[in-house]
N, C-alpha and C positions, 0 to 999 in steps of 0.2 A: 249755762242756764238758758233755756229756751225763752224767747221774748214773749211777753204778754201781748194781747191784741192792742192794748192802749199804747204800749211802747212802739209798736210798728208804725203808728200814726204820727209820732212825734218827729220834730226836726232833728237833724243830726247833732246839733249843738246840745239839745236837751238830752238826747240819748247818751251822748258821751258824758255829760255831767252825772247822770244817774249811774252809768256804768262805773265811773270813777268813785262815786260815793260807795258803791257796793264793794269795790276793792278795799276801801278804808275799813268798812264794817267787817268784811271777811278777815282782814288782817287783825282786827280787834276781837277775833274769835266769836263773832256773832253767829249763833246757831240758826241755820236756815233749812235744815232737814225737815221735810214734811210740810213746808210752807209753799203755797202756790206762787207762781211767777208774779201774779198781781199783788199778792201780799208782800212779797219781797220788794217789789218796785215801790209800793206805797211806804214801806218802812224807810227806804232810801230817801224818798222825797221828804218825809217827815224829819229825818235827820238833817237834811240840807236846810229845811225851813228853820230849824232851831239854831243853825249856824249863820243864818241870814245870807246864804250863798245861793244866788240865782244861777241861771245857766250861763250868764255872761260875766259874772263876778269872779275876780281872781281869787284863788284859794288863799292867798296871803291876807285877804280881807275878812277871813272868818271871824265871827264874834262869838262870845261865850257869856256865861253868867256874870263874869267880871266886867263886861261891857254893858251891864244892865239890860240884857236881853230878857224879855218876859213874854214869850209866845204862848198865848192861850190857844186852846184847841181850835177855836173859830179863826184866830189869826193864822194858824198853820194852814187851814183849809184855803184861806184867801191867798196866802203866799204861794201855795202849791198850784192853785188855779192860774195865778198870774204868771208865775215863772216857769212852770213845767207843762203848759198846754193841757191842763186838766179842766174838768167841769164837775168837781165833787160838790155834792149838795151841802149847803151850810148846815142843814139839819142832821148831818151825819157826824157831827163833832164828837159824839161819844165813841165812835169807832176809832177816832184818832187816839184817844186815851187808852181804850181797852185793847186795841189791836196794833195800830201802827207804832205807837210809842212803847208798847209793853216790854219788848226785849231790849230796846234802847235804854230804858230806865233801869231795867234789871241788870244790864251789863255796865252801868255807870257811864255810858257814853253821853246820855242826856240826863240832866238833873232837874228836879222840880225847883222852881224859884222860891217856893215857900213850903218847906217840908211839914210845917205844923198846920197847914190849912186842910180842910176837909176835901175829899176827892171831888165832890160836886161843887166846890167853891168856884164861882165864875171868875174870880181874880187869880186863881191858881194857874201859873204858867210853867213853861219849860224852856231850857236853854242848854247849849253845849257845855259839858263839863269843862271848867277852866283848865283842868290838868291835861286836856287833850287839844287845847287851842293851838299850841305850837305844832303838834303833829298834823292836824288838819291843814293849818296854814302853810306847812312845808310840803304838801303833797306834790309830787312830780319833781321835787328838787333833790339834790345830792344828799341832803341831810335827812331825807325821809326814813331810811332804814334805821339810822341812829335814833331818831326821835320815836320811832315805833317801839324799839326795844325799851326805851325809857318809859314810854307811856304804858306799856303792858305791865310795868312794875308799879304803876300808880293806881291801877284799878283791879277789881276782881271781875273778870269777864262773865258774861251771861252763861257761856258754855261751862265754865268752871263751876259756877254756882249750881247749875242744873245737874252737873255730874259729880258734885262734891260728896255725895252720899253713896257712892257705889260700893264701898266696903261696909256694908250694912250687916249688923247682927240680926236685928229685927226691925221691920218697917211697920209702924202702926197703920192700919187701914182706915183712913179718915175720909172715905168717900161718902158723900151724902146720899140720901135715898133717891135724889133726882139724877145722880150720876149714872150713866149707863156704860158698862164695860162689855164690849162685844167680843165674845170668845169664839174663836173658830171651832165650830161644833165637831168637825172631824178630828182635828188635832187634840182638842180639849177632851173629847170623849175617850180617845185612844189612850191618852195619858192617865185619865181617871180610871179606866179599866185596868191598866197596868198596876196602878196603886192598890186597887181593890183586890186584884189577884195576889199581890204581894202580902196584903193584910190577911187574906184568907189562908194562904199557905203558912204564914207565921202563926196564926191563932190555932190552926189545926195541927201543924207539924211540930211546933215548938212548945206551946203552952197546953196542947192537948185538948183544946175546946172542940167539941163536936157539934157546935151550933150551926144553924142554917147559914149558908154563905150569903154575904152581903152582895146585893146586885147593884151594878153601876146605874142601872136604869132608875133606881129609887132615889138616887142622890142628885142634888142640884149642882150644876157646874159652877155657878157663881158663888155658892156657899163654899165649895171646894177651893175656888180661886182665892177667896178671902182667907181661908185657913192656911193655904200654902204661903201667901204673902205675909202672914203674921207669924206662922210657926215653922215654916220650911227653912232649909239651909240655903246658901247662896246658889248652888247648882239647881236645886228644885225651883227656886224663884225664877232663875233664868229660863228653865224649860217652860215654866208656865207663861212667862212674858212672851215667849215665842209663839204661844197659842192665841195671843190677843190680837184682835183686829183694830182695837182702839189704841191710840198713842197715849202712853202714860208718862207724865212728867214727875220727876222726883226732886224735891227741894226741902232741905232741912228735915229729912226723914219723914216727909209727908208725901202722899200720892195725890196727883191731880189729873183730871181728864181734860182740863182746859187751862191754857196759859193765863187767862184772865184771873183764875182763882189764885194763882201765885201772886199776881200784882195786888189783888184784894187783900191777901194775907199780909204782904209786906207793907201795905199802906196803913194797916191798922196797928203796926208796931211802933 
């Protein structure tokens, strides 16, 4: 992974702690594809904040929810600024919840200290999942590999959750009117034209309809995309997804264009 501009300015001690944190998160199957280097770095620092591990703290001193850790988003910012040579604005606390903690919570690495509180509750905090305290505390020791194997059996990773619905029969298209799916016009149009030609050949050669041919230029690519995602078979859906320039996330048979939407859905359950 290439270093972000912020990482290059940090001391070697801080760089190593962030790098080690990313080794832990990667080992816990944290999906990082499509994330910027800065977003990955911030996720690692948020993770460390919830464990109360600064750059100079021993891994064995990691703390979790069982130690009454209750790091609110503003606390996380303060910890990161102090321990990891950052200068994150206190006003950006919402980015901590919506972006930096998003995959950590989804992957059960970090837990909410009060699951019943509202998302905007100022007392709502975050802490390391107690099931992972032994793993984090043993990083760099000879027990690390054994603890990792045990820990992976105690959680459902973010990658597994996001990929759990690959064997789909039908996916309901639940994209709001505000969501934008960017379709590669060259690839998308070519696929649509092939489907139109197939339809025209079938209607005229098999069922004997002599109607005017349907023209691809009269059809909307996004309407076609929604149709394929709803009614198409698995191969057709894969072909279509290859034409998208927008990253699509799948969780519990729903489609999302933003990871924040997954967190919003999960928090309302």
